C-alpha positions as YAML, in Angstrom:
chain: A
units: angstrom
residues:
- id: 1
  name: MET
  ca: [-27.34, -35.17, 108.61]
- id: 2
  name: LEU
  ca: [-30.50, -36.98, 109.51]
- id: 3
  name: GLY
  ca: [-33.88, -35.34, 109.16]
- id: 4
  name: ARG
  ca: [-34.78, -32.99, 111.98]
- id: 5
  name: ASN
  ca: [-37.71, -33.67, 114.25]
- id: 6
  name: VAL
  ca: [-40.44, -31.19, 115.05]
- id: 7
  name: MET
  ca: [-41.29, -30.45, 118.67]
- id: 8
  name: PRO
  ca: [-44.66, -31.95, 119.62]
- id: 9
  name: SER
  ca: [-46.93, -29.77, 121.74]
- id: 10
  name: ASN
  ca: [-47.31, -32.51, 124.36]
- id: 11
  name: SER
  ca: [-43.73, -33.80, 124.43]
- id: 12
  name: SER
  ca: [-42.85, -36.41, 127.04]
- id: 13
  name: ARG
  ca: [-40.46, -36.03, 129.96]
- id: 14
  name: ILE
  ca: [-36.96, -35.06, 128.87]
- id: 15
  name: THR
  ca: [-34.47, -37.94, 128.94]
- id: 16
  name: PHE
  ca: [-30.70, -37.72, 129.20]
- id: 17
  name: PRO
  ca: [-29.00, -39.14, 126.08]
- id: 18
  name: ALA
  ca: [-25.73, -41.07, 126.37]
- id: 19
  name: ILE
  ca: [-22.93, -38.99, 124.86]
- id: 20
  name: LEU
  ca: [-19.48, -39.86, 123.48]
- id: 21
  name: ASP
  ca: [-16.79, -37.32, 122.66]
- id: 22
  name: PHE
  ca: [-13.21, -37.57, 121.41]
- id: 23
  name: GLU
  ca: [-10.20, -35.32, 121.61]
- id: 24
  name: ALA
  ca: [-7.85, -35.89, 118.70]
- id: 25
  name: SER
  ca: [-4.37, -35.22, 117.40]
- id: 26
  name: GLY
  ca: [-5.81, -32.80, 114.87]
- id: 27
  name: PHE
  ca: [-8.28, -32.85, 112.00]
- id: 28
  name: GLY
  ca: [-8.21, -34.55, 108.64]
- id: 29
  name: SER
  ca: [-7.99, -38.13, 107.46]
- id: 30
  name: SER
  ca: [-4.65, -38.77, 109.21]
- id: 31
  name: SER
  ca: [-5.71, -37.58, 112.66]
- id: 32
  name: PHE
  ca: [-6.35, -40.06, 115.46]
- id: 33
  name: PRO
  ca: [-8.17, -40.11, 118.81]
- id: 34
  name: ILE
  ca: [-6.10, -39.29, 121.89]
- id: 35
  name: GLU
  ca: [-8.83, -39.21, 124.56]
- id: 36
  name: VAL
  ca: [-12.39, -40.51, 124.80]
- id: 37
  name: GLY
  ca: [-15.12, -39.39, 127.17]
- id: 38
  name: VAL
  ca: [-18.55, -40.91, 127.74]
- id: 39
  name: VAL
  ca: [-21.46, -39.94, 129.95]
- id: 40
  name: LEU
  ca: [-24.41, -42.34, 130.17]
- id: 41
  name: SER
  ca: [-28.07, -41.53, 130.78]
- id: 42
  name: SER
  ca: [-27.57, -42.63, 134.38]
- id: 43
  name: GLY
  ca: [-24.85, -40.02, 134.84]
- id: 44
  name: GLN
  ca: [-22.03, -42.59, 134.93]
- id: 45
  name: ARG
  ca: [-18.92, -41.16, 133.34]
- id: 46
  name: TYR
  ca: [-15.85, -42.66, 131.66]
- id: 47
  name: CYS
  ca: [-12.66, -41.04, 130.42]
- id: 48
  name: ALA
  ca: [-9.39, -42.48, 129.12]
- id: 49
  name: LEU
  ca: [-6.25, -41.22, 127.45]
- id: 50
  name: ILE
  ca: [-5.37, -43.34, 124.41]
- id: 51
  name: ARG
  ca: [-1.80, -44.39, 123.75]
- id: 52
  name: PRO
  ca: [-1.03, -43.75, 120.06]
- id: 53
  name: HIS
  ca: [-0.99, -46.89, 117.96]
- id: 54
  name: LYS
  ca: [2.28, -47.53, 116.13]
- id: 55
  name: THR
  ca: [0.65, -46.57, 112.83]
- id: 56
  name: TRP
  ca: [-0.60, -43.21, 114.15]
- id: 57
  name: THR
  ca: [1.88, -40.45, 113.36]
- id: 58
  name: HIS
  ca: [-0.14, -37.32, 112.63]
- id: 59
  name: TRP
  ca: [0.23, -34.54, 115.20]
- id: 60
  name: ASN
  ca: [-1.05, -30.96, 115.09]
- id: 61
  name: SER
  ca: [0.50, -28.42, 117.48]
- id: 62
  name: GLU
  ca: [-2.52, -26.11, 117.24]
- id: 63
  name: ALA
  ca: [-4.80, -28.94, 118.42]
- id: 64
  name: GLU
  ca: [-2.41, -29.57, 121.31]
- id: 65
  name: GLN
  ca: [-2.77, -25.94, 122.37]
- id: 66
  name: LEU
  ca: [-6.50, -26.54, 122.60]
- id: 67
  name: HIS
  ca: [-6.65, -29.82, 124.54]
- id: 68
  name: LYS
  ca: [-3.30, -29.38, 126.40]
- id: 69
  name: ILE
  ca: [-2.33, -33.05, 125.96]
- id: 70
  name: SER
  ca: [1.20, -33.70, 124.70]
- id: 71
  name: ARG
  ca: [2.16, -36.74, 122.65]
- id: 72
  name: SER
  ca: [4.76, -37.66, 125.27]
- id: 73
  name: LYS
  ca: [2.04, -37.70, 127.95]
- id: 74
  name: LEU
  ca: [-0.04, -40.05, 125.78]
- id: 75
  name: VAL
  ca: [2.88, -42.42, 125.34]
- id: 76
  name: GLU
  ca: [3.53, -42.40, 129.08]
- id: 77
  name: CYS
  ca: [-0.03, -42.37, 130.50]
- id: 78
  name: GLY
  ca: [-2.24, -43.48, 127.63]
- id: 79
  name: ARG
  ca: [-4.10, -46.80, 127.64]
- id: 80
  name: PRO
  ca: [-3.57, -49.40, 124.86]
- id: 81
  name: VAL
  ca: [-6.27, -49.24, 122.18]
- id: 82
  name: GLN
  ca: [-7.44, -52.79, 122.97]
- id: 83
  name: GLU
  ca: [-8.09, -51.90, 126.62]
- id: 84
  name: VAL
  ca: [-9.98, -48.73, 125.74]
- id: 85
  name: CYS
  ca: [-12.17, -50.52, 123.20]
- id: 86
  name: ALA
  ca: [-12.91, -53.36, 125.62]
- id: 87
  name: GLU
  ca: [-13.87, -50.92, 128.36]
- id: 88
  name: LEU
  ca: [-16.08, -48.90, 126.02]
- id: 89
  name: ASN
  ca: [-17.91, -52.05, 124.95]
- id: 90
  name: GLU
  ca: [-18.37, -53.13, 128.54]
- id: 91
  name: LEU
  ca: [-19.59, -49.69, 129.58]
- id: 92
  name: ALA
  ca: [-21.95, -48.97, 126.70]
- id: 93
  name: GLY
  ca: [-23.07, -52.46, 125.70]
- id: 94
  name: LYS
  ca: [-25.92, -52.03, 123.21]
- id: 95
  name: THR
  ca: [-26.64, -48.46, 124.34]
- id: 96
  name: ALA
  ca: [-27.10, -45.85, 121.62]
- id: 97
  name: LEU
  ca: [-24.46, -43.14, 121.95]
- id: 98
  name: TYR
  ca: [-24.66, -39.69, 120.41]
- id: 99
  name: SER
  ca: [-22.18, -37.04, 119.31]
- id: 100
  name: ASP
  ca: [-22.54, -33.37, 118.39]
- id: 101
  name: GLY
  ca: [-19.56, -33.67, 116.04]
- id: 102
  name: TRP
  ca: [-20.44, -36.99, 114.47]
- id: 103
  name: THR
  ca: [-18.48, -36.52, 111.23]
- id: 104
  name: HIS
  ca: [-15.20, -36.39, 113.14]
- id: 105
  name: ASP
  ca: [-16.09, -38.57, 116.14]
- id: 106
  name: HIS
  ca: [-17.37, -41.42, 113.99]
- id: 107
  name: SER
  ca: [-14.19, -41.50, 111.89]
- id: 108
  name: TRP
  ca: [-12.05, -41.51, 115.07]
- id: 109
  name: LEU
  ca: [-14.18, -44.29, 116.52]
- id: 110
  name: ILE
  ca: [-13.59, -46.40, 113.41]
- id: 111
  name: ARG
  ca: [-9.85, -45.68, 113.55]
- id: 112
  name: LEU
  ca: [-9.71, -46.66, 117.23]
- id: 113
  name: TYR
  ca: [-11.49, -49.99, 116.80]
- id: 114
  name: HIS
  ca: [-9.65, -50.79, 113.58]
- id: 115
  name: ALA
  ca: [-6.31, -50.38, 115.38]
- id: 116
  name: ALA
  ca: [-7.56, -52.71, 118.12]
- id: 117
  name: ALA
  ca: [-8.91, -55.24, 115.58]
- id: 118
  name: MET
  ca: [-12.25, -55.07, 117.40]
- id: 119
  name: ALA
  ca: [-15.82, -53.92, 116.72]
- id: 120
  name: PRO
  ca: [-17.96, -51.61, 118.87]
- id: 121
  name: THR
  ca: [-21.02, -53.17, 120.48]
- id: 122
  name: PHE
  ca: [-22.81, -49.82, 120.37]
- id: 123
  name: LYS
  ca: [-23.88, -47.45, 117.62]
- id: 124
  name: LEU
  ca: [-22.73, -43.83, 117.49]
- id: 125
  name: SER
  ca: [-25.25, -41.45, 115.94]
- id: 126
  name: PRO
  ca: [-25.39, -37.67, 115.44]
- id: 127
  name: ILE
  ca: [-27.21, -35.71, 118.14]
- id: 128
  name: GLU
  ca: [-29.34, -34.26, 115.32]
- id: 129
  name: ALA
  ca: [-31.06, -37.64, 115.11]
- id: 130
  name: ILE
  ca: [-32.88, -36.98, 118.39]
- id: 131
  name: ALA
  ca: [-32.78, -33.18, 118.67]
- id: 132
  name: THR
  ca: [-35.72, -31.13, 117.44]
- id: 133
  name: GLU
  ca: [-35.49, -28.27, 114.99]
- id: 134
  name: GLN
  ca: [-36.26, -25.88, 117.83]
- id: 135
  name: GLN
  ca: [-33.41, -27.32, 119.91]
- id: 136
  name: LEU
  ca: [-30.91, -26.95, 117.11]
- id: 137
  name: GLY
  ca: [-32.01, -23.36, 116.64]
- id: 138
  name: CYS
  ca: [-30.94, -22.43, 120.17]
- id: 139
  name: TRP
  ca: [-28.12, -25.01, 120.53]
- id: 140
  name: ASP
  ca: [-25.10, -22.71, 120.36]
- id: 141
  name: ASP
  ca: [-26.48, -20.12, 122.79]
- id: 142
  name: THR
  ca: [-27.61, -22.86, 125.18]
- id: 143
  name: LYS
  ca: [-24.20, -24.54, 125.05]
- id: 144
  name: LYS
  ca: [-22.47, -21.29, 126.01]
- id: 145
  name: SER
  ca: [-24.71, -20.81, 129.05]
- id: 146
  name: VAL
  ca: [-24.30, -24.46, 130.07]
- id: 147
  name: GLN
  ca: [-20.53, -24.13, 129.86]
- id: 148
  name: GLN
  ca: [-20.67, -21.09, 132.15]
- id: 149
  name: ASN
  ca: [-22.99, -22.81, 134.62]
- id: 150
  name: LEU
  ca: [-20.83, -25.93, 134.77]
- id: 151
  name: GLY
  ca: [-17.67, -23.88, 135.09]
- id: 152
  name: VAL
  ca: [-15.95, -26.00, 132.43]
- id: 153
  name: LEU
  ca: [-12.56, -24.49, 131.71]
- id: 154
  name: ARG
  ca: [-10.61, -27.33, 130.12]
- id: 155
  name: HIS
  ca: [-11.29, -28.67, 126.65]
- id: 156
  name: ARG
  ca: [-11.32, -32.39, 127.43]
- id: 157
  name: ALA
  ca: [-13.42, -35.33, 126.26]
- id: 158
  name: SER
  ca: [-15.20, -36.14, 129.54]
- id: 159
  name: SER
  ca: [-16.05, -32.49, 130.23]
- id: 160
  name: ASP
  ca: [-17.28, -31.99, 126.68]
- id: 161
  name: ALA
  ca: [-19.45, -35.11, 126.83]
- id: 162
  name: LEU
  ca: [-21.15, -33.85, 129.99]
- id: 163
  name: MET
  ca: [-21.59, -30.40, 128.50]
- id: 164
  name: ILE
  ca: [-23.20, -31.85, 125.36]
- id: 165
  name: GLN
  ca: [-25.61, -33.92, 127.44]
- id: 166
  name: GLN
  ca: [-26.60, -30.93, 129.56]
- id: 167
  name: THR
  ca: [-26.97, -28.79, 126.44]
- id: 168
  name: PHE
  ca: [-29.37, -31.33, 124.99]
- id: 169
  name: VAL
  ca: [-31.52, -31.32, 128.13]
- id: 170
  name: GLU
  ca: [-31.51, -27.54, 128.56]
- id: 171
  name: SER
  ca: [-32.17, -26.83, 124.87]
- id: 172
  name: ARG
  ca: [-35.10, -29.26, 124.95]
- id: 173
  name: ARG
  ca: [-36.49, -27.48, 128.02]
- id: 174
  name: ARG
  ca: [-36.14, -24.08, 126.37]
- id: 175
  name: ALA
  ca: [-37.73, -25.33, 123.17]
- id: 176
  name: GLU
  ca: [-40.69, -26.79, 125.07]
- id: 177
  name: VAL
  ca: [-41.22, -23.53, 126.95]
- id: 178
  name: ASP
  ca: [-41.15, -21.54, 123.70]
- id: 179
  name: CYS
  ca: [-43.50, -24.03, 122.06]
- id: 180
  name: ALA
  ca: [-45.94, -23.82, 124.95]
- id: 181
  name: ARG
  ca: [-45.93, -20.02, 124.80]
- id: 182
  name: LEU
  ca: [-46.54, -20.04, 121.06]
- id: 183
  name: GLU
  ca: [-49.34, -22.57, 121.41]
- id: 184
  name: SER
  ca: [-50.96, -20.54, 124.18]
- id: 185
  name: ALA
  ca: [-50.78, -17.35, 122.15]
- id: 186
  name: THR
  ca: [-52.30, -19.12, 119.14]
- id: 187
  name: ASN
  ca: [-55.21, -20.63, 121.07]
- id: 188
  name: VAL
  ca: [-56.23, -17.46, 122.94]
- id: 189
  name: SER
  ca: [-58.38, -15.24, 120.68]
- id: 190
  name: PRO
  ca: [-59.87, -11.89, 121.80]
- id: 191
  name: VAL
  ca: [-63.61, -11.77, 122.54]
- id: 192
  name: PRO
  ca: [-65.26, -9.66, 119.80]
- id: 193
  name: ARG
  ca: [-66.84, -6.46, 121.03]
- id: 194
  name: VAL
  ca: [-70.48, -6.26, 120.05]
- id: 195
  name: ASN
  ca: [-71.56, -2.95, 118.59]
- id: 196
  name: ASP
  ca: [-74.05, -1.22, 120.92]
- id: 197
  name: SER
  ca: [-76.44, -0.39, 118.09]
- id: 198
  name: LEU
  ca: [-76.54, -3.98, 116.93]
- id: 199
  name: ALA
  ca: [-77.03, -5.18, 120.50]
- id: 200
  name: SER
  ca: [-80.20, -3.13, 120.80]
- id: 201
  name: VAL
  ca: [-81.59, -4.60, 117.59]
- id: 202
  name: TYR
  ca: [-81.06, -8.17, 118.78]
- id: 203
  name: SER
  ca: [-82.08, -7.61, 122.40]
- id: 204
  name: PRO
  ca: [-85.01, -9.74, 123.65]
- id: 205
  name: GLY
  ca: [-87.16, -6.63, 124.11]
- id: 206
  name: SER
  ca: [-86.76, -5.45, 120.55]
- id: 207
  name: VAL
  ca: [-87.67, -8.87, 119.20]
- id: 208
  name: LEU
  ca: [-90.83, -8.97, 121.35]
- id: 209
  name: LYS
  ca: [-91.91, -5.51, 120.23]
- id: 210
  name: SER
  ca: [-91.54, -6.39, 116.57]
- id: 211
  name: LYS
  ca: [-93.77, -9.41, 117.03]
- id: 212
  name: VAL
  ca: [-96.48, -7.36, 118.83]
- id: 213
  name: ASN
  ca: [-96.47, -4.70, 116.15]
...
C-alpha cells in the first residue's frame, strides 16, 4: 500500500477519480476476470462481460452466488478478450485508473491483457494513492451509506465502480468537514476573565493616583 496523504486545511475542489472494477470467477492465483466496469471522471461508464479464454478453467460456485453470472452466460454473451482490451485502451487512453481492491484487480488486469497478447495504455493504481488518511478512516461507513443512496442491489462491476467513485467523493467531503471543524475548534480560544481586584490595580485612575502620591 502506498503512503497515505494527510488532509490539508485548504484542500482544493473535490475531483472525481476514474475507477475500474472487476468481477471474477473466484479468488486466488487461478481466478480470472469475468466482467469489467469503468467510470471516468466525466461520468462516462463502460461495462463488458468477458468470454473466458481457453486457458481459463477456474470457477468458484460461491463467487457465482455473489455476482450471479454463470459460466454458460459468459460463453454465450461474453466479449473476446482482445475486444475488451482494445475498448478499454480506447476508453481510458493515458488516464490514471484507480481500484479499491488493487491487489486482486491488478492481477486480473494482467491476466486479461496477457490472454489478449496486448498491453494496457493506462495505469491502474490503488485508491489509497489519492485518498487521505481521514478518508480511509470513514471509508467503510461512507460506502454503506452511498450504496443505500444509490440503491445498488446487484454486485456487478459497473455498479461497483460507480459506488467506489461516489464513496471517494463523499468520504473526501466528510473528511474536509471534520477537518474544518477541528481547525475551527483549535483556533478559537476563550477570552481570559480578568480578576476584578487586579483590574482595579491597573485601572488608569489607580495609576494616576500613585503618581500624585
